[in-house]
VOBA-1610 file (N, C-alpha, C; in pm, whole numbers, padded with zeros to 5 digits, always signed):
BEGIN
Unk+00883+02138-01521Unk+00757+02194-01562Unk+00640+02109-01511Unk+00658+01975-01508Unk+00551+01887-01464Unk+00514+01915-01318Unk+00615+01941-01232Unk+00589+01971-01091Unk+00501+02095-01079Unk+00529+02196-01159Unk+00451+02319-01154Unk+00306+02290-01193Unk+00287+02209-01297Unk+00152+02174-01341Unk+00077+02099-01230Unk+00141+02001-01167Unk+00077+01924-01060Unk+00042+02015-00943Unk+00132+02104-00905Unk+00106+02194-00794Unk-00009+02289-00829Unk-00010+02340-00952Unk-00118+02430-00994Unk-00253+02359-00989Unk-00257+02235-01035Unk-00381+02157-01031Unk-00423+02134-00886Unk-00328+02100-00799Unk-00359+02076-00659Unk-00415+02202-00592Unk-00356+02317-00622Unk-00404+02442-00564Unk-00544+02472-00616Unk-00566+02454-00745Unk-00698+02479-00804Unk-00803+02386-00743Unk-00770+02256-00730Unk-00867+02161-00676Unk-00896+02185-00529Unk-00795+02230-00455Unk-00815+02254-00311Unk-00922+02359-00286Unk-00937+02452-00378Unk-01038+02555-00362Unk-01161+02532-00446Unk-01176+02410-00500Unk-01288+02382-00590Unk-01421+02394-00518Unk-01522+02453-00583Unk-01654+02463-00521Unk-01724+02328-00516Unk-01852+02327-00480Unk-01924+02204-00449Unk-01955+02116-00569Unk-01929+02159-00692Unk-01961+02068-00802Unk-01864+01951-00802Unk-01899+01841-00871Unk-01829+01715-00859Unk-01694+01708-00925Unk-01618+01612-00877Unk-01488+01579-00934Unk-01487+01428-00954Unk-01463+01383-01077Unk-01459+01240-01105Unk-01319+01186-01085Unk-01311+01068-01026Unk-01183+01002-01002Unk-01200+00853-01027Unk-01089+00786-01055Unk-01092+00641-01064Unk-01106+00586-00923Unk-01171+00471-00910Unk-01179+00407-00778Unk-01160+00258-00795Unk-01061+00203-00728Unk-01031+00061-00737Unk-00947+00029-00859Unk-00904-00095-00866Unk-00817-00138-00975Unk-00895-00171-01102Unk-01024-00201-01090Unk-01105-00238-01206Unk-01252-00227-01169Unk-01337-00247-01268Unk-01481-00247-01243Unk-01516-00365-01152Unk-01616-00346-01068Unk-01658-00447-00971Unk-01764-00538-01032Unk-01756-00667-01002Unk-01858-00762-01046Unk-01973-00756-00946Unk-02077-00678-00978Unk-02191-00661-00887Unk-02278-00786-00879Unk-02251-00886-00964Unk-02324-01013-00956Unk-02253-01116-00870Unk-02134-01083-00821Unk-02057-01176-00737Unk-02130-01194-00603Unk-02109-01308-00538Unk-02172-01330-00407Unk-02125-01228-00305Unk-02211-01197-00209Unk-02179-01104-00101Unk-02162-01186+00027Unk-02047-01169+00093Unk-02021-01238+00220Unk-02021-01135+00332Unk-02095-01163+00440Unk-02105-01072+00553Unk-02061-01146+00679Unk-01973-01082+00757Unk-01936-01135+00889Unk-01961-01024+00991Unk-02004-01062+01112Unk-02036-00964+01217Unk-02041-01035+01351Unk-02045-00955+01457Unk-02057-01010+01592Unk-02199-01056+01622Unk-02299-00990+01562Unk-02439-01024+01590Unk-02525-01000+01467Unk-02637-01075+01461Unk-02733-01063+01352Unk-02874-01069+01408Unk-02957-00974+01362Unk-03098-00972+01400Unk-03180-00965+01272Unk-03269-01065+01251Unk-03350-01072+01130Unk-03495-01041+01163Unk-03557-00955+01081Unk-03699-00926+01093Unk-03764-00967+00962Unk-03822-01087+00960Unk-03879-01139+00837Unk-03994-01056+00784Unk-04080-01003+00873Unk-04194-00923+00829Unk-04149-00800+00750Unk-04037-00741+00787Unk-03986-00622+00719Unk-03885-00657+00611Unk-03841-00781+00607Unk-03742-00822+00508Unk-03607-00760+00531Unk-03566-00753+00659Unk-03439-00689+00691Unk-03350-00781+00775Unk-03222-00754+00765Unk-03123-00820+00850Unk-03031-00710+00902Unk-03014-00702+01033Unk-02928-00602+01095Unk-02804-00671+01151Unk-02690-00638+01092Unk-02561-00688+01139Unk-02497-00580+01224Unk-02445-00620+01342Unk-02380-00524+01430Unk-02248-00579+01483Unk-02157-00489+01514Unk-02029-00525+01572Unk-01929-00580+01472Unk-01828-00502+01439Unk-01719-00546+01351Unk-01772-00608+01221Unk-01863-00539+01156Unk-01922-00590+01033Unk-01824-00573+00918Unk-01802-00681+00843Unk-01719-00677+00723Unk-01799-00741+00610Unk-01812-00667+00501Unk-01885-00716+00384Unk-01787-00724+00268Unk-01785-00839+00203Unk-01694-00859+00090Unk-01773-00900-00033Unk-01740-00838-00146Unk-01797-00876-00274Unk-01686-00856-00377Unk-01637-00965-00433Unk-01526-00955-00526Unk-01406-00891-00458Unk-01352-00786-00518Unk-01235-00716-00463Unk-01271-00607-00363Unk-01401-00581-00342Unk-01443-00476-00250Unk-01459-00530-00109Unk-01419-00446-00011Unk-01439-00476+00130Unk-01499-00352+00194Unk-01608-00370+00268Unk-01670-00262+00341Unk-01676-00302+00487Unk-01633-00212+00576Unk-01636-00239+00720Unk-01709-00126+00790Unk-01792-00163+00890Unk-01869-00065+00967Unk-01918-00130+01095Unk-01954-00050+01195Unk-02011-00105+01317Unk-02153-00159+01300Unk-02228-00103+01202Unk-02369-00140+01187Unk-02405-00141+01039Unk-02467-00249+00993Unk-02513-00258+00854Unk-02653-00317+00852Unk-02744-00242+00790Unk-02881-00288+00773Unk-02899-00330+00627Unk-02940-00456+00607Unk-02964-00508+00473Unk-03114-00525+00455Unk-03164-00471+00345Unk-03305-00486+00311Unk-03314-00575+00188Unk-03397-00678+00195Unk-03413-00773+00086Unk-03532-00734-00002Unk-03534-00787-00125Unk-03647-00762-00215Unk-03771-00833-00162Unk-03884-00816-00229Unk-04010-00872-00181Unk-04007-01023-00170Unk-03931-01090-00257Unk-03920-01236-00250Unk-03827-01282-00139Unk-03744-01190-00088Unk-03653-01223+00020Unk-03529-01299-00024Unk-03501-01303-00154Unk-03385-01380-00200Unk-03273-01293-00259Unk-03298-01163-00272Unk-03197-01071-00325Unk-03184-00949-00236Unk-03064-00897-00226Unk-03042-00774-00151Unk-03092-00656-00235Unk-03182-00578-00177Unk-03234-00459-00245Unk-03146-00338-00215Unk-03096-00330-00089Unk-03005-00221-00052Unk-02935-00253+00079Unk-02822-00188+00100Unk-02748-00199+00226Unk-02718-00059+00276Unk-02729-00042+00406Unk-02705+00087+00470Unk-02604+00063+00582Unk-02483+00118+00567Unk-02378+00105+00667Unk-02361+00237+00740Unk-02355+00233+00873Unk-02344+00356+00953Unk-02247+00339+01068Unk-02208+00452+01125Unk-02123+00450+01243Unk-01975+00464+01213Unk-01941+00502+01091Unk-01801+00510+01049Unk-01772+00393+00957Unk-01759+00422+00828Unk-01751+00319+00726Unk-01617+00327+00654Unk-01559+00213+00625Unk-01438+00205+00543Unk-01467+00117+00424Unk-01432+00166+00304Unk-01450+00092+00180Unk-01313+00079+00114Unk-01275-00044+00079Unk-01144-00068+00018Unk-01162-00144-00112Unk-01090-00098-00216Unk-01086-00167-00344Unk-00945-00153-00398Unk-00875-00264-00409Unk-00735-00258-00453Unk-00654-00175-00357Unk-00582-00075-00408Unk-00501+00012-00323Unk-00576+00138-00281Unk-00701+00154-00326Unk-00782+00271-00290Unk-00863+00242-00164Unk-00875+00342-00079Unk-00955+00327+00043Unk-01033+00455+00067Unk-01157+00441+00114Unk-01241+00556+00144Unk-01302+00538+00282Unk-01314+00649+00354Unk-01379+00651+00485Unk-01490+00754+00482Unk-01598+00726+00554Unk-01710+00820+00564Unk-01794+00783+00685Unk-01890+00868+00718Unk-01980+00840+00829Unk-02085+00736+00791Unk-02120+00732+00660Unk-02230+00645+00616Unk-02205+00600+00472Unk-02257+00481+00438Unk-02253+00432+00300Unk-02382+00360+00269Unk-02437+00387+00150Unk-02558+00321+00103Unk-02526+00250-00027Unk-02552+00120-00030Unk-02521+00036-00146Unk-02651-00003-00215Unk-02658+00023-00345Unk-02772-00015-00429Unk-02721-00115-00533Unk-02742-00246-00509Unk-02690-00345-00602Unk-02750-00335-00742Unk-02878-00297-00753Unk-02940-00287-00885Unk-02877-00175-00968Unk-02846-00063-00905Unk-02783+00049-00974Unk-02632+00030-00985Unk-02577-00059-00902Unk-02432-00079-00902Unk-02358+00040-00844Unk-02415+00103-00739Unk-02353+00220-00680Unk-02342+00209-00528Unk-02239+00273-00476Unk-02225+00295-00333Unk-02212+00445-00314Unk-02298+00504-00231Unk-02293+00646-00202Unk-02246+00662-00058Unk-02130+00727-00042Unk-02074+00752+00091Unk-02095+00899+00124Unk-02139+00926+00247Unk-02166+01064+00288Unk-02108+01092+00425Unk-02081+01221+00450Unk-02032+01264+00580Unk-01882+01250+00596Unk-01809+01359+00574Unk-01664+01363+00593Unk-01594+01252+00517Unk-01617+01245+00388Unk-01557+01142+00303Unk-01409+01172+00283Unk-01326+01071+00299Unk-01183+01083+00271Unk-01143+00965+00184Unk-01095+00995+00064Unk-01049+00893-00030Unk-00898+00903-00040Unk-00828+00791-00019Unk-00683+00789-00035Unk-00648+00695-00150Unk-00557+00743-00232Unk-00506+00666-00345Unk-00355+00680-00341Unk-00289+00580-00281Unk-00145+00591-00259Unk-00119+00705-00162Unk-00033+00800-00199Unk-00003+00913-00111Unk-00093+01033-00138Unk-00186+01022-00233Unk-00278+01130-00265Unk-00408+01113-00187Unk-00474+01225-00158Unk-00598+01221-00080Unk-00698+01321-00136Unk-00825+01283-00130Unk-00935+01371-00171Unk-01040+01364-00061Unk-01087+01481-00017Unk-01195+01483+00081Unk-01315+01557+00023Unk-01433+01520+00071Unk-01558+01581+00025Unk-01668+01543+00122Unk-01786+01593+00098Unk-01901+01554+00180Unk-01973+01433+00124Unk-01952+01405-00006Unk-02025+01294-00070Unk-01938+01232-00178Unk-01944+01099-00186Unk-01877+01027-00294Unk-01971+00919-00344Unk-01996+00919-00474Unk-02078+00818-00536Unk-01988+00729-00622Unk-01982+00600-00588Unk-01897+00506-00658Unk-01979+00427-00758Unk-01938+00429-00884Unk-01999+00348-00990Unk-01919+00219-00998Unk-01974+00112-00942Unk-01901-00014-00935Unk-01877-00075-01073Unk-01970-00056-01166Unk-01954-00111-01299Unk-01842-00040-01376Unk-01829+00090-01356Unk-01730+00168-01429Unk-01597+00182-01357Unk-01592+00152-01225Unk-01469+00168-01150Unk-01432+00315-01131Unk-01535+00402-01121Unk-01511+00544-01102Unk-01590+00595-00983Unk-01555+00715-00938Unk-01626+00779-00829Unk-01643+00927-00860Unk-01751+00983-00811Unk-01778+01126-00825Unk-01778+01186-00686Unk-01692+01284-00664Unk-01682+01352-00534Unk-01754+01486-00544Unk-01830+01523-00439Unk-01899+01652-00439Unk-01913+01704-00297Unk-01936+01834-00286Unk-01954+01896-00155Unk-01823+01943-00097Unk-01775+02055-00142Unk-01648+02116-00099Unk-01532+02016-00109Unk-01498+01987-00233Unk-01393+01890-00263Unk-01256+01952-00239Unk-01170+01878-00168Unk-01031+01921-00146Unk-00941+01807-00187Unk-00835+01840-00260Unk-00744+01739-00311Unk-00602+01770-00267Unk-00530+01667-00225Unk-00387+01679-00195Unk-00315+01582-00287Unk-00238+01637-00380Unk-00162+01555-00474Unk-00014+01567-00440Unk+00047+01454-00409Unk+00189+01453-00377Unk+00268+01452-00507Unk+00365+01543-00523Unk+00448+01541-00643Unk+00530+01412-00647Unk+00556+01367-00768Unk+00637+01246-00784Unk+00780+01275-00741Unk+00841+01178-00676Unk+00981+01193-00634Unk+01070+01181-00757Unk+01176+01262-00758Unk+01268+01256-00872Unk+01379+01159-00846
//
């Protein structure tokens, strides 16, 4: 009976309209106060604008989260000592625990504790997958909201 229920849910979700679907993301809530480490092939800083542009094999780590992209623009607050936002483009991968998400773009707002991924989002959790046009990750809650023609593939448990 459980297999039938899982298959019915998978069929229903596959045809779900554009309203959101909430899912867990990562193994736990993220510490948004943890230090952020950035590695890249190149860095260009514009002090007048308060920005830093990292390019080439960019990897950003904060706690258990890892974000990778070809290009990441970081904008600092007016004092220049805190990150106000990060914008990753060119094909982005976000990993937390065993969960991984891919998208064309990701915008990180440290004050809100959110990462919004847009453009052909694919979230994998083990053998299950969810695709959508947009995913908003709540780092404090360890959850994500998927929207924009959500499709879900749920693999039945092996007996």
